[in-house]
PyMOL Python script that loads the backbone (N, CA, C, O; Angstrom):
from pymol import cmd

cmd.read_pdbstr("""\
ATOM      1  N   MET A   1      59.495  11.558  54.449  1.00  0.00           N
ATOM      2  CA  MET A   1      60.687  11.706  52.854  1.00  0.00           C
ATOM      3  C   MET A   1      60.720  13.013  52.690  1.00  0.00           C
ATOM      4  O   MET A   1      59.771  13.677  53.105  1.00  0.00           O
ATOM      5  N   ASN A   2      61.755  13.604  52.089  1.00  0.00           N
ATOM      6  CA  ASN A   2      61.632  14.804  51.550  1.00  0.00           C
ATOM      7  C   ASN A   2      61.229  15.465  50.131  1.00  0.00           C
ATOM      8  O   ASN A   2      61.883  14.986  49.204  1.00  0.00           O
ATOM      9  N   ARG A   3      60.606  16.131  49.879  1.00  0.00           N
ATOM     10  CA  ARG A   3      60.242  16.344  48.431  1.00  0.00           C
ATOM     11  C   ARG A   3      61.074  17.405  47.635  1.00  0.00           C
ATOM     12  O   ARG A   3      61.198  18.608  47.862  1.00  0.00           O
ATOM     13  N   ILE A   4      61.651  16.576  46.565  1.00  0.00           N
ATOM     14  CA  ILE A   4      62.667  17.560  45.841  1.00  0.00           C
ATOM     15  C   ILE A   4      61.886  17.978  44.632  1.00  0.00           C
ATOM     16  O   ILE A   4      61.357  17.171  43.867  1.00  0.00           O
ATOM     17  N   ILE A   5      61.841  19.252  44.501  1.00  0.00           N
ATOM     18  CA  ILE A   5      61.259  19.930  43.527  1.00  0.00           C
ATOM     19  C   ILE A   5      62.732  20.927  42.584  1.00  0.00           C
ATOM     20  O   ILE A   5      63.920  21.027  42.893  1.00  0.00           O
ATOM     21  N   PHE A   6      62.173  21.346  41.731  1.00  0.00           N
ATOM     22  CA  PHE A   6      63.408  22.204  40.901  1.00  0.00           C
ATOM     23  C   PHE A   6      62.798  23.715  41.191  1.00  0.00           C
ATOM     24  O   PHE A   6      61.796  24.164  40.634  1.00  0.00           O
ATOM     25  N   CYS A   7      63.504  24.325  42.057  1.00  0.00           N
ATOM     26  CA  CYS A   7      63.014  25.648  42.691  1.00  0.00           C
ATOM     27  C   CYS A   7      63.272  26.628  41.525  1.00  0.00           C
ATOM     28  O   CYS A   7      64.367  26.854  41.011  1.00  0.00           O
ATOM     29  N   THR A   8      61.989  27.213  41.170  1.00  0.00           N
ATOM     30  CA  THR A   8      62.385  28.537  39.965  1.00  0.00           C
ATOM     31  C   THR A   8      62.980  29.901  40.764  1.00  0.00           C
ATOM     32  O   THR A   8      63.399  30.881  40.148  1.00  0.00           O
ATOM     33  N   PHE A   9      62.954  29.820  41.989  1.00  0.00           N
ATOM     34  CA  PHE A   9      63.544  30.948  42.378  1.00  0.00           C
ATOM     35  C   PHE A   9      65.027  30.771  42.403  1.00  0.00           C
ATOM     36  O   PHE A   9      65.670  31.625  41.793  1.00  0.00           O
ATOM     37  N   PHE A  10      65.652  29.862  42.971  1.00  0.00           N
ATOM     38  CA  PHE A  10      67.070  29.558  43.239  1.00  0.00           C
ATOM     39  C   PHE A  10      67.735  28.696  41.948  1.00  0.00           C
ATOM     40  O   PHE A  10      68.947  28.485  41.901  1.00  0.00           O
ATOM     41  N   LYS A  11      66.650  28.143  40.733  1.00  0.00           N
ATOM     42  CA  LYS A  11      67.302  27.898  39.313  1.00  0.00           C
ATOM     43  C   LYS A  11      67.989  26.460  39.994  1.00  0.00           C
ATOM     44  O   LYS A  11      69.177  26.253  39.742  1.00  0.00           O
ATOM     45  N   LYS A  12      67.415  25.702  40.654  1.00  0.00           N
ATOM     46  CA  LYS A  12      68.167  24.363  40.956  1.00  0.00           C
ATOM     47  C   LYS A  12      67.092  23.524  41.550  1.00  0.00           C
ATOM     48  O   LYS A  12      65.934  23.926  41.661  1.00  0.00           O
ATOM     49  N   LYS A  13      67.622  21.994  42.045  1.00  0.00           N
ATOM     50  CA  LYS A  13      66.621  21.370  42.620  1.00  0.00           C
ATOM     51  C   LYS A  13      66.917  21.701  44.169  1.00  0.00           C
ATOM     52  O   LYS A  13      67.886  22.313  44.619  1.00  0.00           O
ATOM     53  N   MET A  14      65.966  21.207  44.782  1.00  0.00           N
ATOM     54  CA  MET A  14      66.107  21.819  46.630  1.00  0.00           C
ATOM     55  C   MET A  14      64.881  20.996  47.058  1.00  0.00           C
ATOM     56  O   MET A  14      64.176  20.255  46.372  1.00  0.00           O
ATOM     57  N   GLU A  15      64.802  21.305  48.340  1.00  0.00           N
ATOM     58  CA  GLU A  15      63.836  20.345  49.079  1.00  0.00           C
ATOM     59  C   GLU A  15      62.509  21.140  48.955  1.00  0.00           C
ATOM     60  O   GLU A  15      62.730  22.303  49.293  1.00  0.00           O
ATOM     61  N   GLY A  16      61.364  20.975  48.640  1.00  0.00           N
ATOM     62  CA  GLY A  16      59.923  20.960  48.630  1.00  0.00           C
ATOM     63  C   GLY A  16      59.443  21.526  49.810  1.00  0.00           C
ATOM     64  O   GLY A  16      59.974  21.307  50.900  1.00  0.00           O
ATOM     65  N   GLN A  17      58.423  22.277  49.647  1.00  0.00           N
ATOM     66  CA  GLN A  17      57.396  22.576  50.964  1.00  0.00           C
ATOM     67  C   GLN A  17      56.592  21.225  51.446  1.00  0.00           C
ATOM     68  O   GLN A  17      56.292  20.324  50.662  1.00  0.00           O
ATOM     69  N   ASP A  18      56.340  21.217  52.604  1.00  0.00           N
ATOM     70  CA  ASP A  18      55.446  19.942  53.009  1.00  0.00           C
ATOM     71  C   ASP A  18      54.074  20.034  52.541  1.00  0.00           C
ATOM     72  O   ASP A  18      53.481  19.063  52.072  1.00  0.00           O
ATOM     73  N   PHE A  19      53.684  20.912  52.632  1.00  0.00           N
ATOM     74  CA  PHE A  19      52.365  21.489  52.221  1.00  0.00           C
ATOM     75  C   PHE A  19      51.788  22.446  51.611  1.00  0.00           C
ATOM     76  O   PHE A  19      52.324  23.468  52.040  1.00  0.00           O
ATOM     77  N   GLN A  20      50.929  22.744  50.785  1.00  0.00           N
ATOM     78  CA  GLN A  20      50.745  24.499  50.266  1.00  0.00           C
ATOM     79  C   GLN A  20      50.452  25.274  51.356  1.00  0.00           C
ATOM     80  O   GLN A  20      49.529  25.169  52.164  1.00  0.00           O
ATOM     81  N   SER A  21      51.264  25.991  51.289  1.00  0.00           N
ATOM     82  CA  SER A  21      51.003  26.932  52.211  1.00  0.00           C
ATOM     83  C   SER A  21      50.138  28.083  51.628  1.00  0.00           C
ATOM     84  O   SER A  21      49.970  29.014  52.416  1.00  0.00           O
ATOM     85  N   TYR A  22      49.700  28.178  50.713  1.00  0.00           N
ATOM     86  CA  TYR A  22      49.232  29.657  50.071  1.00  0.00           C
ATOM     87  C   TYR A  22      48.013  28.882  49.201  1.00  0.00           C
ATOM     88  O   TYR A  22      48.233  27.855  48.560  1.00  0.00           O
ATOM     89  N   PRO A  23      46.681  29.539  49.279  1.00  0.00           N
ATOM     90  CA  PRO A  23      45.330  28.982  48.762  1.00  0.00           C
ATOM     91  C   PRO A  23      45.596  29.171  47.144  1.00  0.00           C
ATOM     92  O   PRO A  23      46.444  29.957  46.722  1.00  0.00           O
ATOM     93  N   GLY A  24      44.846  28.432  46.372  1.00  0.00           N
ATOM     94  CA  GLY A  24      44.204  28.772  45.000  1.00  0.00           C
ATOM     95  C   GLY A  24      45.548  28.279  44.017  1.00  0.00           C
ATOM     96  O   GLY A  24      46.461  27.520  44.342  1.00  0.00           O
ATOM     97  N   LYS A  25      45.384  28.815  43.022  1.00  0.00           N
ATOM     98  CA  LYS A  25      45.870  28.039  41.596  1.00  0.00           C
ATOM     99  C   LYS A  25      47.705  28.945  42.185  1.00  0.00           C
ATOM    100  O   LYS A  25      48.753  28.307  42.286  1.00  0.00           O
ATOM    101  N   LEU A  26      47.594  30.180  42.412  1.00  0.00           N
ATOM    102  CA  LEU A  26      48.918  30.470  43.124  1.00  0.00           C
ATOM    103  C   LEU A  26      49.197  29.426  43.801  1.00  0.00           C
ATOM    104  O   LEU A  26      49.812  28.494  43.283  1.00  0.00           O
ATOM    105  N   GLY A  27      48.896  29.411  44.751  1.00  0.00           N
ATOM    106  CA  GLY A  27      49.388  28.532  45.943  1.00  0.00           C
ATOM    107  C   GLY A  27      49.677  27.277  45.391  1.00  0.00           C
ATOM    108  O   GLY A  27      50.704  26.845  45.913  1.00  0.00           O
ATOM    109  N   GLU A  28      49.144  26.392  44.433  1.00  0.00           N
ATOM    110  CA  GLU A  28      49.646  25.121  43.750  1.00  0.00           C
ATOM    111  C   GLU A  28      50.939  25.715  43.249  1.00  0.00           C
ATOM    112  O   GLU A  28      52.018  25.361  43.723  1.00  0.00           O
ATOM    113  N   LYS A  29      50.846  26.519  42.393  1.00  0.00           N
ATOM    114  CA  LYS A  29      52.432  26.986  41.830  1.00  0.00           C
ATOM    115  C   LYS A  29      53.391  27.326  42.606  1.00  0.00           C
ATOM    116  O   LYS A  29      54.442  26.715  42.412  1.00  0.00           O
ATOM    117  N   ILE A  30      53.387  27.948  43.265  1.00  0.00           N
ATOM    118  CA  ILE A  30      54.159  27.876  44.818  1.00  0.00           C
ATOM    119  C   ILE A  30      54.771  26.608  45.282  1.00  0.00           C
ATOM    120  O   ILE A  30      55.975  26.352  45.285  1.00  0.00           O
ATOM    121  N   TYR A  31      53.628  25.709  45.742  1.00  0.00           N
ATOM    122  CA  TYR A  31      54.049  24.143  46.371  1.00  0.00           C
ATOM    123  C   TYR A  31      54.802  23.459  45.092  1.00  0.00           C
ATOM    124  O   TYR A  31      55.597  22.590  45.452  1.00  0.00           O
ATOM    125  N   ASP A  32      54.729  23.664  43.624  1.00  0.00           N
ATOM    126  CA  ASP A  32      55.514  22.840  42.949  1.00  0.00           C
ATOM    127  C   ASP A  32      56.468  23.471  42.604  1.00  0.00           C
ATOM    128  O   ASP A  32      57.391  22.857  42.070  1.00  0.00           O
ATOM    129  N   GLN A  33      56.545  24.633  42.757  1.00  0.00           N
ATOM    130  CA  GLN A  33      57.886  25.115  42.193  1.00  0.00           C
ATOM    131  C   GLN A  33      58.539  26.303  43.099  1.00  0.00           C
ATOM    132  O   GLN A  33      59.083  27.205  42.461  1.00  0.00           O
ATOM    133  N   ILE A  34      58.541  26.380  44.270  1.00  0.00           N
ATOM    134  CA  ILE A  34      59.137  27.259  45.277  1.00  0.00           C
ATOM    135  C   ILE A  34      59.680  26.025  46.195  1.00  0.00           C
ATOM    136  O   ILE A  34      59.006  24.995  46.214  1.00  0.00           O
ATOM    137  N   SER A  35      60.646  26.087  46.805  1.00  0.00           N
ATOM    138  CA  SER A  35      61.250  25.506  48.195  1.00  0.00           C
ATOM    139  C   SER A  35      61.007  26.374  49.222  1.00  0.00           C
ATOM    140  O   SER A  35      60.499  27.489  49.339  1.00  0.00           O
ATOM    141  N   LYS A  36      61.677  25.287  50.167  1.00  0.00           N
ATOM    142  CA  LYS A  36      61.229  25.945  51.685  1.00  0.00           C
ATOM    143  C   LYS A  36      62.368  27.062  51.675  1.00  0.00           C
ATOM    144  O   LYS A  36      61.939  28.198  51.877  1.00  0.00           O
ATOM    145  N   LYS A  37      63.400  26.974  51.525  1.00  0.00           N
ATOM    146  CA  LYS A  37      64.168  28.306  51.508  1.00  0.00           C
ATOM    147  C   LYS A  37      63.769  29.359  50.870  1.00  0.00           C
ATOM    148  O   LYS A  37      63.967  30.406  51.486  1.00  0.00           O
ATOM    149  N   ALA A  38      63.222  29.468  49.742  1.00  0.00           N
ATOM    150  CA  ALA A  38      62.607  30.093  49.033  1.00  0.00           C
ATOM    151  C   ALA A  38      61.387  31.290  49.631  1.00  0.00           C
ATOM    152  O   ALA A  38      61.123  32.489  49.553  1.00  0.00           O
ATOM    153  N   TRP A  39      60.863  29.945  50.296  1.00  0.00           N
ATOM    154  CA  TRP A  39      59.301  30.619  50.683  1.00  0.00           C
ATOM    155  C   TRP A  39      59.909  31.536  52.085  1.00  0.00           C
ATOM    156  O   TRP A  39      59.549  32.698  52.272  1.00  0.00           O
ATOM    157  N   GLN A  40      60.988  30.727  53.122  1.00  0.00           N
ATOM    158  CA  GLN A  40      61.287  31.490  53.786  1.00  0.00           C
ATOM    159  C   GLN A  40      61.525  33.248  53.592  1.00  0.00           C
ATOM    160  O   GLN A  40      60.913  34.209  54.058  1.00  0.00           O
ATOM    161  N   LYS A  41      62.667  33.136  52.714  1.00  0.00           N
ATOM    162  CA  LYS A  41      62.747  34.517  52.125  1.00  0.00           C
ATOM    163  C   LYS A  41      61.814  35.060  51.910  1.00  0.00           C
ATOM    164  O   LYS A  41      61.777  36.194  52.388  1.00  0.00           O
ATOM    165  N   TRP A  42      60.689  34.643  51.182  1.00  0.00           N
ATOM    166  CA  TRP A  42      59.518  35.580  50.974  1.00  0.00           C
ATOM    167  C   TRP A  42      59.057  36.055  52.487  1.00  0.00           C
ATOM    168  O   TRP A  42      59.103  37.233  52.841  1.00  0.00           O
ATOM    169  N   LEU A  43      58.514  34.754  53.499  1.00  0.00           N
ATOM    170  CA  LEU A  43      58.144  35.215  54.616  1.00  0.00           C
ATOM    171  C   LEU A  43      58.874  36.801  55.334  1.00  0.00           C
ATOM    172  O   LEU A  43      58.234  37.794  55.682  1.00  0.00           O
ATOM    173  N   ILE A  44      60.253  36.617  55.388  1.00  0.00           N
ATOM    174  CA  ILE A  44      60.966  37.720  55.697  1.00  0.00           C
ATOM    175  C   ILE A  44      60.761  38.858  54.765  1.00  0.00           C
ATOM    176  O   ILE A  44      61.069  39.860  55.409  1.00  0.00           O
ATOM    177  N   LYS A  45      60.471  39.129  53.820  1.00  0.00           N
ATOM    178  CA  LYS A  45      60.139  40.185  52.554  1.00  0.00           C
ATOM    179  C   LYS A  45      58.494  40.665  52.973  1.00  0.00           C
ATOM    180  O   LYS A  45      58.030  41.805  52.995  1.00  0.00           O
ATOM    181  N   GLN A  46      57.917  39.547  53.243  1.00  0.00           N
ATOM    182  CA  GLN A  46      56.485  40.092  53.336  1.00  0.00           C
ATOM    183  C   GLN A  46      56.217  40.688  54.628  1.00  0.00           C
ATOM    184  O   GLN A  46      55.191  41.327  54.857  1.00  0.00           O
ATOM    185  N   THR A  47      57.280  40.448  55.607  1.00  0.00           N
ATOM    186  CA  THR A  47      57.217  40.658  57.269  1.00  0.00           C
ATOM    187  C   THR A  47      57.598  42.476  57.006  1.00  0.00           C
ATOM    188  O   THR A  47      56.996  43.403  57.549  1.00  0.00           O
ATOM    189  N   ILE A  48      58.607  42.581  56.150  1.00  0.00           N
ATOM    190  CA  ILE A  48      59.080  44.248  55.640  1.00  0.00           C
ATOM    191  C   ILE A  48      58.045  44.697  55.184  1.00  0.00           C
ATOM    192  O   ILE A  48      57.596  45.610  55.877  1.00  0.00           O
ATOM    193  N   LEU A  49      57.260  44.367  54.008  1.00  0.00           N
ATOM    194  CA  LEU A  49      56.479  44.998  53.220  1.00  0.00           C
ATOM    195  C   LEU A  49      55.426  45.413  54.328  1.00  0.00           C
ATOM    196  O   LEU A  49      54.909  46.528  54.263  1.00  0.00           O
ATOM    197  N   ILE A  50      55.217  44.845  54.983  1.00  0.00           N
ATOM    198  CA  ILE A  50      53.908  44.742  55.393  1.00  0.00           C
ATOM    199  C   ILE A  50      54.234  45.604  56.870  1.00  0.00           C
ATOM    200  O   ILE A  50      53.280  45.803  57.622  1.00  0.00           O
ATOM    201  N   ASN A  51      55.207  45.959  57.143  1.00  0.00           N
ATOM    202  CA  ASN A  51      55.563  47.380  58.181  1.00  0.00           C
ATOM    203  C   ASN A  51      55.690  48.538  57.566  1.00  0.00           C
ATOM    204  O   ASN A  51      55.105  49.580  57.859  1.00  0.00           O
ATOM    205  N   GLU A  52      56.532  48.349  56.619  1.00  0.00           N
ATOM    206  CA  GLU A  52      56.917  49.520  56.403  1.00  0.00           C
ATOM    207  C   GLU A  52      55.880  50.208  55.497  1.00  0.00           C
ATOM    208  O   GLU A  52      55.965  51.419  55.290  1.00  0.00           O
ATOM    209  N   ASN A  53      54.811  49.390  54.902  1.00  0.00           N
ATOM    210  CA  ASN A  53      53.376  50.083  54.219  1.00  0.00           C
ATOM    211  C   ASN A  53      52.473  50.291  55.107  1.00  0.00           C
ATOM    212  O   ASN A  53      51.485  50.946  54.774  1.00  0.00           O
ATOM    213  N   ASN A  54      52.585  49.809  56.386  1.00  0.00           N
ATOM    214  CA  ASN A  54      51.533  49.614  57.343  1.00  0.00           C
ATOM    215  C   ASN A  54      50.033  49.382  56.712  1.00  0.00           C
ATOM    216  O   ASN A  54      49.049  50.113  56.601  1.00  0.00           O
ATOM    217  N   LEU A  55      50.347  47.881  56.315  1.00  0.00           N
ATOM    218  CA  LEU A  55      49.481  47.010  55.410  1.00  0.00           C
ATOM    219  C   LEU A  55      48.539  46.495  56.563  1.00  0.00           C
ATOM    220  O   LEU A  55      49.106  46.447  57.654  1.00  0.00           O
ATOM    221  N   ASN A  56      47.265  46.112  56.554  1.00  0.00           N
ATOM    222  CA  ASN A  56      46.400  45.354  57.546  1.00  0.00           C
ATOM    223  C   ASN A  56      45.704  43.925  56.412  1.00  0.00           C
ATOM    224  O   ASN A  56      45.040  44.128  55.396  1.00  0.00           O
ATOM    225  N   MET A  57      45.970  42.988  56.784  1.00  0.00           N
ATOM    226  CA  MET A  57      45.918  41.753  56.345  1.00  0.00           C
ATOM    227  C   MET A  57      44.511  41.559  56.164  1.00  0.00           C
ATOM    228  O   MET A  57      44.052  40.795  55.315  1.00  0.00           O
ATOM    229  N   LEU A  58      43.722  42.342  57.067  1.00  0.00           N
ATOM    230  CA  LEU A  58      42.280  42.006  57.094  1.00  0.00           C
ATOM    231  C   LEU A  58      41.581  43.056  55.924  1.00  0.00           C
ATOM    232  O   LEU A  58      40.370  43.203  55.763  1.00  0.00           O
ATOM    233  N   VAL A  59      42.462  43.612  55.299  1.00  0.00           N
ATOM    234  CA  VAL A  59      41.777  44.494  54.076  1.00  0.00           C
ATOM    235  C   VAL A  59      42.231  43.908  53.193  1.00  0.00           C
ATOM    236  O   VAL A  59      43.364  43.427  53.225  1.00  0.00           O
ATOM    237  N   PHE A  60      40.970  43.778  51.634  1.00  0.00           N
ATOM    238  CA  PHE A  60      41.265  43.136  50.821  1.00  0.00           C
ATOM    239  C   PHE A  60      42.325  43.849  49.815  1.00  0.00           C
ATOM    240  O   PHE A  60      43.139  43.276  49.090  1.00  0.00           O
ATOM    241  N   LYS A  61      42.173  44.823  49.913  1.00  0.00           N
ATOM    242  CA  LYS A  61      42.896  45.857  49.006  1.00  0.00           C
ATOM    243  C   LYS A  61      44.842  45.651  49.445  1.00  0.00           C
ATOM    244  O   LYS A  61      45.715  45.778  48.587  1.00  0.00           O
ATOM    245  N   ASP A  62      45.104  45.354  50.795  1.00  0.00           N
ATOM    246  CA  ASP A  62      46.402  45.391  51.093  1.00  0.00           C
ATOM    247  C   ASP A  62      46.700  43.948  50.961  1.00  0.00           C
ATOM    248  O   ASP A  62      47.836  43.625  50.612  1.00  0.00           O
ATOM    249  N   ARG A  63      45.660  42.894  51.240  1.00  0.00           N
ATOM    250  CA  ARG A  63      46.168  41.550  50.885  1.00  0.00           C
ATOM    251  C   ARG A  63      46.664  41.344  49.126  1.00  0.00           C
ATOM    252  O   ARG A  63      47.574  40.661  48.655  1.00  0.00           O
ATOM    253  N   LYS A  64      45.755  42.147  48.516  1.00  0.00           N
ATOM    254  CA  LYS A  64      46.081  42.172  46.927  1.00  0.00           C
ATOM    255  C   LYS A  64      47.588  42.416  46.751  1.00  0.00           C
ATOM    256  O   LYS A  64      48.493  41.744  46.255  1.00  0.00           O
ATOM    257  N   LYS A  65      47.524  43.700  47.374  1.00  0.00           N
ATOM    258  CA  LYS A  65      49.105  44.460  47.436  1.00  0.00           C
ATOM    259  C   LYS A  65      50.516  43.338  47.575  1.00  0.00           C
ATOM    260  O   LYS A  65      51.581  43.263  46.962  1.00  0.00           O
ATOM    261  N   ILE A  66      49.798  42.416  48.890  1.00  0.00           N
ATOM    262  CA  ILE A  66      50.883  41.649  49.244  1.00  0.00           C
ATOM    263  C   ILE A  66      51.325  40.526  48.178  1.00  0.00           C
ATOM    264  O   ILE A  66      52.442  40.282  47.722  1.00  0.00           O
ATOM    265  N   GLU A  67      49.896  39.837  47.898  1.00  0.00           N
ATOM    266  CA  GLU A  67      50.240  38.861  46.510  1.00  0.00           C
ATOM    267  C   GLU A  67      50.835  39.610  45.186  1.00  0.00           C
ATOM    268  O   GLU A  67      51.894  39.110  44.805  1.00  0.00           O
ATOM    269  N   GLU A  68      50.483  40.427  44.609  1.00  0.00           N
ATOM    270  CA  GLU A  68      51.217  41.269  43.856  1.00  0.00           C
ATOM    271  C   GLU A  68      53.011  41.133  44.367  1.00  0.00           C
ATOM    272  O   GLU A  68      54.009  40.813  43.722  1.00  0.00           O
ATOM    273  N   HIS A  69      52.896  41.373  45.215  1.00  0.00           N
ATOM    274  CA  HIS A  69      54.730  41.824  45.500  1.00  0.00           C
ATOM    275  C   HIS A  69      55.287  40.084  45.757  1.00  0.00           C
ATOM    276  O   HIS A  69      56.471  39.784  45.603  1.00  0.00           O
ATOM    277  N   MET A  70      54.298  39.132  46.135  1.00  0.00           N
ATOM    278  CA  MET A  70      54.824  38.051  46.294  1.00  0.00           C
ATOM    279  C   MET A  70      55.385  37.336  45.008  1.00  0.00           C
ATOM    280  O   MET A  70      56.508  36.891  44.770  1.00  0.00           O
ATOM    281  N   GLU A  71      53.846  37.385  44.007  1.00  0.00           N
ATOM    282  CA  GLU A  71      54.515  36.988  42.559  1.00  0.00           C
ATOM    283  C   GLU A  71      55.567  37.320  41.907  1.00  0.00           C
ATOM    284  O   GLU A  71      56.318  36.552  41.305  1.00  0.00           O
ATOM    285  N   LYS A  72      55.681  38.820  42.036  1.00  0.00           N
ATOM    286  CA  LYS A  72      57.280  39.816  41.635  1.00  0.00           C
ATOM    287  C   LYS A  72      58.058  38.894  42.328  1.00  0.00           C
ATOM    288  O   LYS A  72      58.867  38.247  41.664  1.00  0.00           O
ATOM    289  N   PHE A  73      57.971  38.680  43.657  1.00  0.00           N
ATOM    290  CA  PHE A  73      59.656  38.395  44.282  1.00  0.00           C
ATOM    291  C   PHE A  73      59.706  36.907  43.829  1.00  0.00           C
ATOM    292  O   PHE A  73      60.774  36.647  43.275  1.00  0.00           O
ATOM    293  N   LEU A  74      58.820  35.833  43.916  1.00  0.00           N
ATOM    294  CA  LEU A  74      59.395  34.639  43.777  1.00  0.00           C
ATOM    295  C   LEU A  74      59.393  34.029  42.026  1.00  0.00           C
ATOM    296  O   LEU A  74      60.002  33.015  41.683  1.00  0.00           O
ATOM    297  N   PHE A  75      58.596  34.875  41.108  1.00  0.00           N
ATOM    298  CA  PHE A  75      58.687  34.373  40.082  1.00  0.00           C
ATOM    299  C   PHE A  75      59.361  35.326  38.922  1.00  0.00           C
ATOM    300  O   PHE A  75      59.428  35.022  37.731  1.00  0.00           O
ATOM    301  N   LYS A  76      59.787  36.397  39.444  1.00  0.00           N
ATOM    302  CA  LYS A  76      60.445  37.695  38.359  1.00  0.00           C
ATOM    303  C   LYS A  76      61.734  37.807  38.954  1.00  0.00           C
ATOM    304  O   LYS A  76      62.177  38.920  38.672  1.00  0.00           O
ATOM    305  N   LYS A  77      62.416  37.254  39.547  1.00  0.00           N
ATOM    306  CA  LYS A  77      63.161  37.769  40.236  1.00  0.00           C
ATOM    307  C   LYS A  77      64.634  37.976  39.040  1.00  0.00           C
ATOM    308  O   LYS A  77      65.673  38.512  39.426  1.00  0.00           O
TER     309      LYS A  77
END
""", "prot")
cmd.dss("prot")
cmd.show_as("cartoon", "prot")
cmd.util.cbc("prot")
cmd.orient("prot")
């Protein structure tokens, strides 16, 4: 059964994610408020950011930078 949530990205009810795709409190917020479609849009944007800025996800500072971009993209659009 599909989980329906109010997606804060698209500002309407949509299908929610099947599982929490990001850890911690931010991950819970994303699971509760971000639809599958919005999460897919973020994954595309994330890939672009990683490639354009030559980020290494094994480096803490680079992961933090991506997390900041993710919060801005998903919640402050």
